C-alpha positions, 0 to 999 in steps of 0.5 A: 358270878352266881347271878350270872349262873342264876339268870342263865339257869332261868333263860334255859328253863324258859326256853325248855318249858315254853314250847312245852307249854305250846305243844300241850295247849289246846287249839281254840274251838272254830265257832262253824266246821269248815264245810258249813263255812263254804256253803252259800247263805240262803238269805242272800237276797232281802226285799225291802220295799222297792229295793233288793238288798244283797250280802255278797257281790255277784257277777255277769260276765265282766260286770262285777256289782258290789254286796253289802248294799240295797238297789232299786232297778232301771231299764235304759236303752241308749245307742250303745245298747239296752242296760239294767241299771242299779240305782240307790235304794229308796222310792224310785227316781221315776214313777213305775210306768213312766219315762224319762229321756236321757238327753234332758237334764232330768235324764242326765241326773238319774243316769249320773245316779246308777251305781251299775250298768249291766247289758241286757242279753237281748235289746229292749225295743219296748223302750224309746231310744235314749229313755230311762224307766223304772224296772220292777224285777223279780229276783230268784235265789238259786244255790250259787247264783241269782236270777233276775226276771224283768217283766214287761219289756218287749225285746223284737216283738215279743212280750215276756221276761229278760232273764239274767243269771248272776253268779255269786263271788 
């Protein structure tokens, strides 16, 4: 019977002292204050050769582009409209200044290798219908958004840049 009393006393002591120890324990230090975690990172876009690398996802309208990877860019013009294509990193699949018809086997292969196709805000009339070409884009990071400038694309008679502002997620 004394063994039962000893175990009951030990159990009661544990029940009394464990909550007291947990209350007096100090919380673990956070590596960064909460307001610093909410600030966007300044190095979201990096250029590596012909590819641009993005740390976080970004969106334009209802299109979400995955982050954590690198892309090269292409301009496509189809019967459905003009698009900015996000292709694999590395040297461009099409040499700058050349166009590939999408009706050919090479064009179908190129279109199949694109990860994302984002509609351009204006039609790119400088590219023949049913073609794809390398786009030497300029990307500017502004707080909370990434702005793509696509130079040298004729849009309805105007030679200039197309601007596309992606929001960071």
